[in-house]
C-alpha positions as CSV (number, residue, x, y, z in Angstrom):
1,M,0.0,0.0,0.0
2,G,2.2,2.8,1.2
3,E,4.8,3.6,3.7
4,P,4.0,3.1,7.3
5,A,2.9,6.2,9.2
6,Q,5.7,8.0,11.0
7,P,5.1,8.8,14.7
8,A,4.3,12.4,15.5
9,P,7.3,14.3,16.7
10,D,7.5,15.1,20.4
11,P,6.6,18.8,20.8
12,A,8.8,19.1,23.8
13,G,11.7,17.4,22.0
14,D,13.6,20.7,21.3
15,R,13.7,21.7,24.9
16,S,17.3,21.5,25.9
17,P,19.1,23.0,29.0
18,W,21.6,24.5,26.5
19,N,18.9,26.9,25.3
20,W,19.2,28.7,28.7
21,L,22.6,30.0,27.5
22,L,20.8,32.2,25.0
23,I,19.8,34.5,27.9
24,I,23.4,35.6,28.3
25,P,23.6,37.8,25.1
26,I,20.2,39.3,26.0
27,V,21.0,40.2,29.7
28,V,24.6,41.2,29.5
29,P,24.1,44.3,27.3
30,L,21.3,45.5,29.6
31,I,23.8,45.9,32.5
32,P,24.7,49.7,32.5
33,A,27.6,49.3,34.8
34,L,29.5,47.5,32.1
35,F,29.5,50.4,29.6
36,N,28.9,53.5,31.6
37,A,32.3,55.0,31.0
38,I,34.5,56.6,28.3
39,E,37.7,55.0,29.2
40,P,39.4,52.7,28.3
41,T,39.6,53.5,24.6
42,F,40.5,50.9,21.9
43,I,42.0,52.3,18.7
44,S,40.6,55.7,19.7
45,F,37.0,54.3,20.1
46,P,35.3,54.9,23.5
47,L,34.4,51.9,25.6
48,F,30.7,52.1,24.6
49,Y,31.3,51.6,20.9
50,W,33.8,48.7,21.0
51,L,31.8,47.0,23.8
52,Q,28.8,46.9,21.4
53,L,30.9,45.0,19.0
54,A,32.0,42.7,21.8
55,F,28.3,42.1,22.6
56,I,27.7,41.0,19.0
57,A,30.7,38.6,19.2
58,L,29.2,37.3,22.5
59,G,25.9,36.7,20.8
60,V,27.4,34.9,17.9
61,A,29.6,32.7,20.1
62,T,26.7,31.8,22.4
63,T,24.4,31.0,19.5
64,T,27.1,28.8,17.9
65,V,27.6,26.9,21.1
66,V,23.9,26.3,21.6
67,Y,23.4,25.2,18.0
68,Q,26.3,22.8,18.1
69,M,25.2,21.3,21.4
70,T,21.5,20.9,20.4
71,K,21.6,19.9,16.7
72,K,20.4,16.4,15.9
73,R,23.2,13.9,15.7
74,G,23.3,10.9,13.3
75,G,20.7,10.8,10.5
76,G,21.9,7.5,9.1
77,D,18.7,7.2,6.8
78,R,19.9,10.0,4.5
């Protein structure tokens, strides 16, 4: 007839404790004590500007770690 029906995926199957790490790049830039200064400067840029670039790097690094730790392993049927 046809192929046997596949079981429905578990809706809670993507809940991993690694996902909690994604809070870090959201909360860290909201802490004013980190960037409420002009000094130190980096290549003549005040702290606020280069720290914004550091927050982007933090978000990329955190997202990469979470992705690598939560992606599905295997897949021998492909």
